Every structure is written in C-alpha cells, then in structure tokens.
N, C-alpha and C positions, 0 to 999 in steps of 0.2 A: 527119154533120150536114148539113142542107140549108138553104138560105136561102129563105124564102117571098117572095112579091111585096112584102111590107112591109118587108123588110130585116132582120127579126129572124131569129135562129139557133134552131133547134129540134132536139132530138136526134131523129135518124131512128130508126125502129123497130129495136130490136136493140142500139143503142149508147146509153149512158148516159154524161153528162159526170160526171166525178169531180173534185170541186172540190180535193182533196187533190193530185192528179197535176198539175194546172195550176199551182197556187202553189209547188209545191216545185220547186228548180232546184239548181245546183251553187254559186250564190252568187258566181260571178265570170264575167267574159266569156271567151268561147272565144279562145285564143290564135291569133293570125295565124300563117300559115305562115312568114313572116319571123321572128317571135318564136321558134317552134320550131327553125327552122335554126340561129338565133343561139345558142340553149341548147345545141344538139348540137355546135356547132362547137368543135374543138380544134385546136391547132397540129400540123402533122405532126412537126415537131421541137420537144421541150420548150424553153421559155425558159431554164429552170434545168437545164443539162445535168448539173452536179454532183450535184444533187437526184435527177435521173433514174437516173444511175450508182449512186448510194446505195441507191435504191429496187430497182433491178434486183438489185444485189448482196445485199441482204437477202432478196429472194424466192428467188434461187438458193441462198442459204445454208440457208434454210428447207427448200427441196426437197431439197438435199443431205443435210441432217440426217435428214430423213424417210425417204430411200432407205438411209442408213447404217443407221438403227435397224430399218428393215424386213428389210435384208439380214442384220443380225446375229440377228434373230429368225426367220431362215428363211422369210420370206414369199416365195413363189414369184415374184411380179411384180418383186421388187426384186433377185433373185438374178442373178449373172452367167450367162451361157448354159452354161458349163461345170458349174453346180451345179443346173441345172434338170432336172425329170423325176422320175417315180416311182421308178426304179431308183437314181438318184442319192441320193434321200431316204432309201430303203431302207438304201442302203450307208453314208450317214452315221449313221443311227440305229444300225445294226449295229456300225460301228466304235466309235462313241462308247459303246455299251453294254458293250464289253469293255476289259479291261485289256491293254495292248500294250507289249512289250518296246521298241519304236520310240520311245516316249515318253521313255526314258531316254537316247536317242541324242545329243540336242542338249546336255543337261547333261553327258554324259560328254565330249563334244568340247570343251566350256568347260573341263572339268577338265584334259584333256590339254593343251589350249592354255596353260593356267596353269602346269602341271607341266613344259612345254617350257622355261620361264625358268630352271629350275635347271640346274646344271652337268650335262654328259652323264655317263651311267652311274652316276647316283645311284638309290637305291631309289624315290624319288618319281617320276623319269622313267619308270622301268621298269614300276612299278604303274600309272601313268597310261595309258601306252601299252598295256600288256596290258589294262586295263579297257575302253578305247576299241575295241580289236580284238574282244574279247569281246562287248561290247554290239553292235557293228556285225553280226558274224556272227549272233548271236541275233535281232537285228532282222530280218536277211534271212530267216532261217528261219521267224520269226513271221509275216513278211509272205507267204511262200509258203503257210503254213498257213491264215492269213487268207483269201487270195484262193481257195483250194481249197474252204473252207467256205462262203464268201460266194457263190461261183459256183454251188455246189449249190443253195443257198437260192434265189437269184435265178432259176435256170432252173425250179425247181419253182414259183415264184410267177408269173413273168413269161413264161416260155417261151424266153427267150434272153437272152445277156449282151450289153448295148451295148458298142460300141467304146470303150476307154479306161477302163473302170471298174476294172480291176485296178491301173492306175497311181494313179487316183483314191483308191482305198481305201488303197493303201500310203502315199501322201503324206499322207493325213488321219491315218493311224495313227502316223506318226513325229512329228507335231506334239504339243507338249504340250497337254493338253486346254483349258487357259484360252486358248491362242493360236488355236484353230481358229475358222475363219469359213467358214460361219455358225456360231454358237455352238451347241454340243451341246444338243439339245432332249429328249434322254432321259438318265436316271440311270443309273449303272454297273449292269449285271445286268439292265436293263429291254429285252431283245431285241426287235426288231420281229417282228410275227407274219407 
C-alpha cells in the first residue's frame, strides 16, 4: 500500500486489501514476556514433598508393572540381558515345546523332604530317596540329550552356539512350566523352525 500526497491509502498494484483478514484477530492481547515467564515458572523443589514422593512412587510403580508384564510376555526390550537374543529365544521356545524329566525334579525333592520326617529305614523314606535319585539321574541324562539336540539345531540355524546356552537350556528345563520366566510363548509340541 502506498500513501499518496493527500494522505489516503490505496492498494498498490498487485496487492488487494482483504477486509476479513484485517478484522479477524485472536481476540485477546498478546501476553507480555513477564506474564509468559511467570506462567512457566515452577519451584525447583515442590512445596508439598509428600505429594511429590507419592507421585514419583506411583509413576515408578506403573513403569515397574509395565516392565514386569513385558518381561513375562517375552518382549525383548524388557528382558534381562541373559534372556536377550535370537539364540536364547530359540532355546526358550525349544525347551518349552518339549516334555522334560527335569520338570519333575522340584516336586520330587519336595516329596523327599517330606518323607525325611518319617523315622529312618521305613518304606516311605526309602521310596522317597530312591525316587529322588532316579529323577535326578534321569534329569541329567535328559539335559545331556536336550543340549546335544539343541546344539545341532542352533548350529544349523545360526552357525554357532553362544556361550552359556547349554546351562541356560538346562536351567529352563528343570523349572516347572508355570514357574518359567519369561512365560512360555509356545505350546507343547510347537517346536521352533
């Protein structure tokens, strides 16, 4: 726009005045810098420390619960370092897909512990002791067979076996299926490919 000698405004060629754009506004004054800074200002230390602690406790509890559920479901980012990686996942799925004698080990030890309360040299003590040793030896043989078969499959799929994988598979095999963490992701008989 240009002002001519009489003081009136005219639209210069190529620009037009749009009456709608001039009259429309945000409907309130622009806040001053002082007002903006005052709105942003928060105390470094909360006035109500108990409330702040309660809020922090709640947020950490929510995060912990989220991590616990993620770990139980086998989500990679929530797993501890010992459970991470494709070989560990394959091992977990393979162990969870098969029946293992080692799953009977913990219940047999509990039965042996209970039978040890009976007087010595009774039939209950002898049977409990024999069952425990039988399951222990059978679990060791089963673990050797498991590790042999699993190592062959892992070498075929990944090219090498990571350090500590045999102990990892053995420890997972001796836990009862409901007690395993992360939870089994496959059904019995669903061997990984």
